[in-house]
N, C-alpha and C positions, 0 to 999 in steps of 0.2 A: 571598755569591759573585755577581761580574756574570756578565747575562744572556749564556749562550752560545748552543750549536745547539738545545737543547730550550727555552732561555727560563728565567727566575728562577724557585727557588721559589715568590715571592709570586703571579708571572704566572701560574704553574700553578693555585696555589689558587683565584686569580681565576675563572681559564677553567672550573677543575673546578666554581666557584660556578654562575657562568655556564650550564652544561650541565644542573646539576641544578635551575637556576631552570625550563630551559628544559622538561625532562624532566615538572617538577612541574607545568607549565602544561600539556601535552599529557596527561598522567593526568587533570586535573581535565577537560580539554575531554572526554575519552572519556568520563570518569565522568558527566558532567553527558545524555549520549546514553541517549536511554530512549524514553518513546514517540514520540518525533519520528521515529527511527531506526527503530524496528519498523515505524511504520506506511509509511516510506517504503520499505522491504523488503520488506513485504507487499504493496504495491503491485503489486511486481514478480512476481506469483505466475506460477505456471503458466497462469493465464489470458493475464497481461498477454504474459510470454513468448511464448506461442504467438501472440499477434494481433500483436503487434509483429513475430515472426518470419514471419509470413505477409504484414504489408504489406512488410517489405523483397524477400520473393521474389516476390511480385506484381506490386509497383510500383516495384522499385529504390528508389533515395532518393526518391521521388516525396512519401514522407510526412513527410521528416525534419524538415519543417516545422512539425510538430505540436511539438517537443521546446521550442525556444526561446519557444514559444507558451504553451505549458501551465505550464510552469516558475513564471512569476508566478501564473498560476489556482492551482497545486495549492498554491503559499508561501501566498498569500491566505487559500484556503479552509481549509486547516489549521489555520493561525496562528489564527482566526478561531473554529474548532471547540475548538481548545487553549486559547483566553483565555475561553473561556466556563465551562470548568471553574476555570481560575486564579481568576476575577473571582467565583468564586461556591462552588465546591468542591462543586459540583454535576455530574449529569452532564447531557448534550445530552436525554435523553429526560424526566429530571426538571423539566429547565426548559421545557420544551414544555409540561408537566401547568402549571407555573406562567402561562405567558404565556397561554394558548388557554382557551376558555370548551369548555363540553360539546360542544358541534356540532364546532367544527373539531375537539377532539380523536379524537372518533369516525373523522373522514376520516384524521387522522393516522395513527390507529391503524391503520385498513384500510391505508393503505401501509407503514407497518412490518411488518404480516403480510405483503405481496408482497414487500417486502424478505425478510422470511425463506425466503419460497419461493425464490426468486431466490438467495438465499443459499445453499441447500439444492443446488441444481440446481448452482451456482458447486463449493460443496465435492464433490459426487458426482464433477465434470469434475476437479477438483484432484486427487483421491483416484485415480481411475483416471490421469490422467499422472503421478503418483508410482508406480503401481504398473508404468507401462510402464518408469520410469526403474528400477526394482529390476531387470526383467526385461533392459533392456539392459545391465545389469550382470552378466546372466546367474545372477539369483537366482531364477528360478523365474517361474510365470504371473503374469502382472499382475493379475488379477482376487484373486488369494488375497491378494498384497501389498496390494491397496486397503484390503481387508477386516481385514488385519491393522494397517496405520498407521491407518484409522479408529478401530478398538476401542482401538491403545494412545493415540492422542491424548486420546478420549473417558476413558479411566481417569486419565491425567494430568492431564487437566483438573478432575475429580471430584475429585480428591486435593489441589486447590490447588496444582498444581504449575508453573503457567504463567510465573511466573519463571523457571523453568528453561528452558522449551522456547525463551523468548524470548532468553534469555543465548547457547544454546548455538546455537539455528540463525539466528540473524541472521547471526551469523559466516559459517553454511554460505552464505548468500546472497552473500556476496564471489566463491564461484565463478562466478558470471554476471558480475563482470568480465573473466572470459577474451573476452570477446566484444570488449574494448576491444583486448585484443593482436589480437586478429585484424586491428583496422585498421591495424597497424603491419608486418603479416605477409603478408596477401592482395593483390591487385592492386587496391587501391580507387583509384579514378578520381577524386581531390580536389577536379578543377573539378566534377565532376558532384556531388558531396557536397554543393559549397557552393552551388551551383543550386538542388538539391534544399530544404537550409537556407532560403534564401531565399523559397522557396515557387514558384519559375520552373516547378515540375513539378507544378504542380496539375491535376487531372483532371477536366473536368464529364462524368463518366460512374457510373450508378447502381452498376455494382460499387466503383468507387473512393470515392463517398460512402458505402456498405453500409459497407464496411472503415473508413472514417473515423468514424464514429460508434462501432466496435468501439475503437478507437485512443483516443478522447475518454474513454469510458465505463470502458475500462481504468485511465485514467489519473485522471481526475475520478471515482471509483468512491463511489458514496453511503453504502456501508457504512463508510469510513472516516472521516466525518463523526463518526459516533456511536462509532465505534472511539478515534479520538484524544482526545476529552474525557474518554471512561471510563478510559483507560488514565492520563490524566492526574490524573486522582479518585483511583486506586489508587495511584499515587506519591506522592501528596500524604498520602494516609492511613498508607503508609510512614513518613512523617517522623515525626522524635520532637517535633513541635512541639504536637499536638493529641492525642495518642495514638490512638484509630481514627478520629477525627474530624477530616479535611483543613479546614486553617487558610487561606481564602481570602486573596488578596491585599490588599484592604481589612482585615483584619484582622492583619496584620503589622505590623512597624515599618517606616518610608518606604524605608530603607535595605534591608532584608531582601528588600521586595517586588519593589523593583527589580531587585537580583541574580535573584531567580526567573525575574521575565518576560524578562529576557536572558539567562538561559542554558535556558530553557522555548523562548524563538525561535530560538536558537543551534541547539539540538536539532533544531528544525521545519526550518530552512532548511538543514540538513545531510542529514535525511532525505530532503528535497523533491529536492535538487540530487543525490543518490547515486541516487534514483530513476529521474531525468531522464537522470542521466547512462548508467544500464544502458540503459534505451529507447532511446537514443540509440545508444549501442553496438549493440544488438541489431539495429534497422532498418537501421544501415548495413552490420555485416560481414554480414548477410542477402543484402542489396542486392549485395554485393562478391561473395558466394558462390552462391548458390542464384538470385537473383535475375537471374545470367546466362541462364539457361535457362528464366526464367519460370516454376520452380517451383511447384506447388502441394503444400501442406505438408498432408499426412493425419495423420499419427504422428510421435512425439517422435524416433524415428530420422531423419525426413525433416530436423527442425528441427536435431537435433545434427551435422547437416554441414556446419553453418556454422561451426564450430568445429575442421573438419578441419587449415585451416591451419596453427594453431597448436598445436592438439593430435594431429593424424595420428590414428595408432589409437586414442589415450585420448580421442579427443572424444565417443565415448558416454558413457565413464564421468564424463568433467567436465561434461557437458551434465547425467547423471542426477546427480550431486550439488548441483548447483544446481536441479533440477526439485524434488528431495526434501526440499532444505531449505528452497523458499521454501514447499511444500506445507506442510511442518508448520509454519512460521510462519501461513502465511496460513489455515488452516482456524480454529484458534482465534479467528481475527480476526473471519474472516464468519459464525462460529456465533456469537462473542460480542458483534457490535455491534450485530445485530436484538435478541437476548435482553436486552442491557443498554437498548436503546432502548424496546421495550414493555414490560419490568419497570419503567423509569423512569414508563412514562406510565401506568402502573397503579398507582403508590404504592407498589410493594413492594420489598424490598431485593435487593440484584445485587451482584457482584463475584467474581471469583475467591479472593480473598482471605478471603472467607467458606465456611464450609461448606456442601453443599448442604442442611442441616436448617434452614441460616437464610435460606435465600435459594431456597426452592423452586420460586418461579414461575420465574427467572433457569434454575436448573438445568434444568429441566424442558424450557424452550423451547430450552436448549442443546444438551439430550439429543436433542430432535424434528429439530434440524437435522442432527448429526452422524450420527444412524443411519438418517434418513432419506437424507442422502449415501450413508452404506455399502449401503444398499439398492438405490439409484439405480444406484451404481456397477458392481453385481454384471450389471448389463444393458447394461452400453455399450459399444459398439464403437467409435465413433468420436469418444473424448477431444477432438480438436485441435479437431473441427469444434462441440463443444458450449463448447469455453473460449472460443470466439471469438462465437459466439452469444450468451454468456453478457456477454461485454465491452458487445456490442452491447445487450444489455437492461438494464445497469449505465447505460450513455450515455441511453437513453429514461428510464430515473427518475431520473437524478441531480438535474435542473432544478426537481421539487416540493420536494425535500429540503434543495437550494440554498435556496430561498426561506423554508422554513421557519428554518431556519439565520440567514439573514440576519435577519429579523425579530425572534429571541429576541437575537441578537449586537448588536444596533441597539436594544434596550429599554433606555434608562436609569436605568427602573427594577429590571432585573433587572442590569443591569453596572454601574450606577454612573459612575464614572470611566471604567472599561476598555469601554467600548461602544465601536461601531467610530468610528474617524475616517475623514478623508475619504479617504485613501488606500484604508484597508481597504475602505469601502463601494463606492467605485467600482469596483475591480478585484472585488470579492465580485459586485455586483450585475450587473457585468460579464460574469463566468463563467456566472453563471445565465442572461442572456438567450442566452448563447452554448451551453450546454447545453442550452435549451428548443427552439432552431432544430435541433441534433442530432438531440432527439428526437423531434422531428417527422419527420425525415428517416429517423430508426430506424425508425418506424411504417411508414412509408410503403414502405419497402423490404422491411421483414417481412412486411408485410402481403399485396404485391404479388409478393414473390420475386425482385424489378430487380436486389439487392443482392445477390444469391447466384452 
């Protein structure tokens, strides 16, 4: 039969075949998304949301330039951390133990303990923020829900069900994309947005610089370096290649190794792009709404107002879902990252895929972080302020961990042919330098109180 209005049978078959191939490729792409996407979503935790919203509310589009500037930094740092796991099949903490002698390991161990303390503060603030999210939904007192959420997360992790959390709650984080919708509904001054992106609204004031450290700190967070490598190792353990032992790239067939490296990079690039897109949207949306009046954000309800142009009365509910989703995803990452780093540094077993009996140090540290966070959350009255402060602390702590990561990833004895190339080394070390300067500014503004 000749091709009529609907085309020939053969044409329809070919078209269906093309759609099937495209659908298959899309499904393959979605399947390869794992540690990178989880890391990117966890980076936009309540601390990040609060800090970005505060930036937009306080300085309009004045910090939008950080989005295009931090994207290559995030991609480089997380790809480097990811590649250390791919090249060796070991976590960053374990590689630090291999790389450094006893004295440097002690110093790094002290830094990791400090990171555990900082993460505990972050967990407390995230739990309280989740509690406020539940309160906005009319579910009851925020402190009660903070405790309930903490206990639920702890029990889930102790039973080895983090994979379930990651699969479910990384999609809840998509609620944060509602901020993108605000940009098409609210009265956005796109000329002002472009000026902010270009850096023309940079301000030389301590208030601005202090919050800038927070924005950089919540974007280039040190706990994510340890998490990215650890999550990749756990993903490799789950493969059928080596049973419970991850098979490093040098031990794979060349074609399979290249395929694994490329899919891992696609995962990381996607996760970081998603993270920065949300960052851009929150700052710009907050600037277009809250920033018109120079609003100071002091609660989750204040931050939720930025969504009113698109969600109306449902703004609080939409914001709460995003807050709760990112909290559920970020808290295991926060608790697990320092625990993985310290357990690896001590040469002990770690991993959510292992039982508490087989990884006692790891789960003990995990419990300290979460239980400590629950206790602190009971006494919090200003989680938004603490969330922003924690972001500044991360900005101060990022440089030392970046230096350690760069030294490990650049060592050919450890990394072999997968050691840093020129591009990765250049961007990685430049990021370390930028974060060192940001850390110095963060210390000064924190000690003098000039950034508050």
